[in-house]
VEXVEXPA-136902 format. One record per residue (C-alpha): residue number from 1; residue in one letter; z, y negated, x negated. Coordinates in nm, 2 decimals, decimal comma. Layout:
BEGIN
+-----+------+--------+--------+--------+
| pos | code |     zz |     yy |     xx |
+-----+------+--------+--------+--------+
| NUM |    a |      Z |      Y |      X |
...
+-----+------+--------+--------+--------+
//
This chain:
BEGIN
+-----+------+--------+--------+--------+
| pos | code |     zz |     yy |     xx |
+-----+------+--------+--------+--------+
|   1 |    m |  -1,29 |  -2,17 |  -2,32 |
|   2 |    h |  -1,10 |  -2,14 |  -2,64 |
|   3 |    i |  -0,96 |  -2,44 |  -2,82 |
|   4 |    m |  -0,94 |  -2,35 |  -3,18 |
|   5 |    n |  -0,80 |  -2,01 |  -3,07 |
|   6 |    t |  -0,57 |  -1,85 |  -3,31 |
|   7 |    n |  -0,45 |  -1,59 |  -3,06 |
|   8 |    p |  -0,53 |  -1,26 |  -3,23 |
|   9 |    l |  -0,57 |  -1,09 |  -2,89 |
|  10 |    l |  -0,86 |  -1,33 |  -2,81 |
|  11 |    t |  -1,04 |  -1,30 |  -3,14 |
|  12 |    e |  -1,27 |  -1,03 |  -3,28 |
|  13 |    w |  -1,06 |  -0,76 |  -3,44 |
|  14 |    n |  -1,20 |  -0,73 |  -3,79 |
|  15 |    t |  -0,97 |  -0,45 |  -3,89 |
|  16 |    q |  -1,03 |  -0,10 |  -4,00 |
|  17 |    y |  -1,16 |   0,11 |  -3,71 |
|  18 |    g |  -1,15 |  -0,20 |  -3,49 |
|  19 |    l |  -0,78 |  -0,15 |  -3,42 |
|  20 |    p |  -0,58 |  -0,44 |  -3,29 |
|  21 |    p |  -0,43 |  -0,66 |  -3,56 |
|  22 |    f |  -0,07 |  -0,55 |  -3,47 |
|  23 |    d |   0,08 |  -0,74 |  -3,77 |
|  24 |    k |  -0,05 |  -1,07 |  -3,62 |
|  25 |    i |   0,03 |  -1,02 |  -3,25 |
|  26 |    k |   0,34 |  -1,18 |  -3,12 |
|  27 |    p |   0,49 |  -1,16 |  -2,77 |
|  28 |    e |   0,40 |  -1,52 |  -2,70 |
|  29 |    h |   0,03 |  -1,44 |  -2,74 |
|  30 |    y |   0,01 |  -1,21 |  -2,44 |
|  31 |    e |   0,04 |  -1,47 |  -2,16 |
|  32 |    q |  -0,25 |  -1,68 |  -2,27 |
|  33 |    a |  -0,46 |  -1,37 |  -2,35 |
|  34 |    f |  -0,40 |  -1,21 |  -2,01 |
|  35 |    e |  -0,47 |  -1,54 |  -1,83 |
|  36 |    e |  -0,80 |  -1,57 |  -2,00 |
|  37 |    a |  -0,89 |  -1,20 |  -1,95 |
|  38 |    m |  -0,80 |  -1,21 |  -1,58 |
|  39 |    a |  -1,00 |  -1,52 |  -1,52 |
|  40 |    a |  -1,30 |  -1,36 |  -1,70 |
|  41 |    q |  -1,27 |  -1,05 |  -1,49 |
|  42 |    r |  -1,23 |  -1,24 |  -1,17 |
|  43 |    a |  -1,55 |  -1,42 |  -1,25 |
|  44 |    e |  -1,73 |  -1,09 |  -1,32 |
|  45 |    i |  -1,60 |  -0,94 |  -0,99 |
|  46 |    e |  -1,70 |  -1,25 |  -0,79 |
|  47 |    a |  -2,05 |  -1,23 |  -0,94 |
|  48 |    i |  -2,09 |  -0,86 |  -0,85 |
|  49 |    a |  -1,97 |  -0,93 |  -0,49 |
|  50 |    a |  -2,20 |  -1,23 |  -0,45 |
|  51 |    n |  -2,51 |  -1,06 |  -0,58 |
|  52 |    s |  -2,78 |  -1,11 |  -0,32 |
|  53 |    s |  -2,97 |  -0,80 |  -0,42 |
|  54 |    l |  -2,91 |  -0,48 |  -0,23 |
|  55 |    p |  -2,63 |  -0,28 |  -0,39 |
|  56 |    d |  -2,75 |  -0,02 |  -0,64 |
|  57 |    f |  -2,58 |   0,18 |  -0,91 |
|  58 |    e |  -2,64 |  -0,07 |  -1,19 |
|  59 |    n |  -2,57 |  -0,40 |  -1,01 |
|  60 |    t |  -2,25 |  -0,27 |  -0,84 |
|  61 |    l |  -2,10 |   0,05 |  -0,98 |
|  62 |    a |  -2,19 |   0,01 |  -1,34 |
|  63 |    a |  -2,11 |  -0,36 |  -1,33 |
|  64 |    m |  -1,77 |  -0,29 |  -1,18 |
|  65 |    d |  -1,70 |  -0,01 |  -1,44 |
|  66 |    s |  -1,78 |  -0,24 |  -1,73 |
|  67 |    s |  -1,60 |  -0,54 |  -1,60 |
|  68 |    g |  -1,27 |  -0,65 |  -1,75 |
|  69 |    e |  -1,33 |  -0,52 |  -2,10 |
|  70 |    l |  -1,11 |  -0,80 |  -2,25 |
|  71 |    f |  -0,84 |  -0,73 |  -1,99 |
|  72 |    s |  -0,85 |  -0,36 |  -2,07 |
|  73 |    s |  -0,82 |  -0,42 |  -2,44 |
|  74 |    i |  -0,53 |  -0,66 |  -2,40 |
|  75 |    a |  -0,36 |  -0,43 |  -2,15 |
|  76 |    g |  -0,40 |  -0,13 |  -2,38 |
|  77 |    v |  -0,22 |  -0,31 |  -2,66 |
|  78 |    f |   0,05 |  -0,46 |  -2,44 |
|  79 |    f |   0,14 |  -0,15 |  -2,25 |
|  80 |    n |   0,13 |   0,06 |  -2,56 |
|  81 |    l |   0,38 |  -0,17 |  -2,74 |
|  82 |    s |   0,60 |  -0,24 |  -2,44 |
|  83 |    a |   0,64 |   0,14 |  -2,40 |
|  84 |    s |   0,68 |   0,24 |  -2,76 |
|  85 |    e |   0,81 |  -0,05 |  -2,96 |
|  86 |    t |   0,95 |  -0,30 |  -2,72 |
|  87 |    s |   1,18 |  -0,59 |  -2,79 |
|  88 |    k |   1,38 |  -0,84 |  -2,58 |
|  89 |    a |   1,10 |  -1,09 |  -2,62 |
|  90 |    l |   0,83 |  -0,85 |  -2,51 |
|  91 |    q |   1,04 |  -0,74 |  -2,22 |
|  92 |    e |   1,07 |  -1,10 |  -2,11 |
|  93 |    v |   0,70 |  -1,15 |  -2,13 |
|  94 |    e |   0,65 |  -0,83 |  -1,93 |
|  95 |    r |   0,88 |  -0,96 |  -1,66 |
|  96 |    r |   0,68 |  -1,28 |  -1,63 |
|  97 |    l |   0,34 |  -1,10 |  -1,65 |
|  98 |    m |   0,38 |  -0,81 |  -1,42 |
|  99 |    p |   0,36 |  -1,00 |  -1,09 |
| 100 |    k |   0,04 |  -1,18 |  -1,22 |
| 101 |    i |  -0,11 |  -0,85 |  -1,34 |
| 102 |    a |  -0,03 |  -0,69 |  -1,00 |
| 103 |    a |  -0,19 |  -0,98 |  -0,82 |
| 104 |    h |  -0,50 |  -0,95 |  -1,04 |
| 105 |    q |  -0,53 |  -0,58 |  -0,96 |
| 106 |    n |  -0,48 |  -0,65 |  -0,59 |
| 107 |    f |  -0,75 |  -0,91 |  -0,61 |
| 108 |    i |  -1,00 |  -0,64 |  -0,72 |
| 109 |    s |  -0,88 |  -0,35 |  -0,51 |
| 110 |    l |  -0,87 |  -0,56 |  -0,19 |
| 111 |    h |  -1,19 |  -0,76 |  -0,25 |
| 112 |    e |  -1,38 |  -0,73 |   0,08 |
| 113 |    g |  -1,72 |  -0,82 |  -0,07 |
| 114 |    l |  -1,69 |  -0,58 |  -0,35 |
| 115 |    f |  -1,57 |  -0,30 |  -0,12 |
| 116 |    a |  -1,87 |  -0,37 |   0,11 |
| 117 |    r |  -2,11 |  -0,31 |  -0,17 |
| 118 |    v |  -1,93 |   0,02 |  -0,27 |
| 119 |    e |  -1,91 |   0,13 |   0,09 |
| 120 |    y |  -2,29 |   0,06 |   0,14 |
| 121 |    l |  -2,36 |   0,29 |  -0,16 |
| 122 |    y |  -2,12 |   0,55 |  -0,04 |
| 123 |    q |  -2,28 |   0,57 |   0,30 |
| 124 |    k |  -2,62 |   0,60 |   0,14 |
| 125 |    r |  -2,52 |   0,83 |  -0,14 |
| 126 |    d |  -2,72 |   1,13 |  -0,03 |
| 127 |    g |  -3,05 |   0,94 |  -0,07 |
| 128 |    l |  -2,97 |   0,75 |  -0,39 |
| 129 |    k |  -3,06 |   1,03 |  -0,63 |
| 130 |    l |  -2,74 |   0,98 |  -0,84 |
| 131 |    n |  -2,66 |   1,23 |  -1,11 |
| 132 |    d |  -2,32 |   1,40 |  -1,11 |
| 133 |    e |  -2,16 |   1,15 |  -1,33 |
| 134 |    q |  -2,28 |   0,85 |  -1,12 |
| 135 |    l |  -2,18 |   1,02 |  -0,80 |
| 136 |    c |  -1,83 |   1,09 |  -0,95 |
| 137 |    l |  -1,80 |   0,72 |  -1,03 |
| 138 |    l |  -1,90 |   0,62 |  -0,68 |
| 139 |    d |  -1,65 |   0,86 |  -0,53 |
| 140 |    r |  -1,37 |   0,75 |  -0,76 |
| 141 |    l |  -1,43 |   0,38 |  -0,70 |
| 142 |    r |  -1,45 |   0,42 |  -0,33 |
| 143 |    l |  -1,14 |   0,64 |  -0,32 |
| 144 |    d |  -0,95 |   0,37 |  -0,52 |
| 145 |    f |  -1,05 |   0,11 |  -0,26 |
| 146 |    v |  -0,94 |   0,34 |   0,03 |
| 147 |    r |  -0,61 |   0,43 |  -0,13 |
| 148 |    n |  -0,54 |   0,06 |  -0,17 |
| 149 |    g |  -0,61 |  -0,01 |   0,20 |
| 150 |    a |  -0,98 |  -0,10 |   0,22 |
| 151 |    l |  -1,02 |   0,09 |   0,54 |
+-----+------+--------+--------+--------+
//
């Protein structure tokens, strides 16, 4: 929920080519933006994992792949600027945010219910009639889970 949100990271980017409004973004905008984006993605992940329908490509893999759009947008801006045009203020924000971002990523990569849905699809992949792109996404998502300790 936004309360008269003036945070440029949380508003529609009405700029040429849809680029971030860099001239309006300040270091103090990131924490609120990331908190809201992570909460939104956590809700999306919980909804996918709690889906009572049998896992299929759309309700699990495509849903996972499209989750966290706001998070990805904000992270793209943040990490781009923190690597290319950083400042003491941005570095301080980064120090405060990195543990929260890591915990958020762990929440997703270690989510048992989410992995169970992916694993179900992986075990049934030969009979799912997935095209090459869909099969690649399934393989990549499962491998990400496994590399993060799901098995």
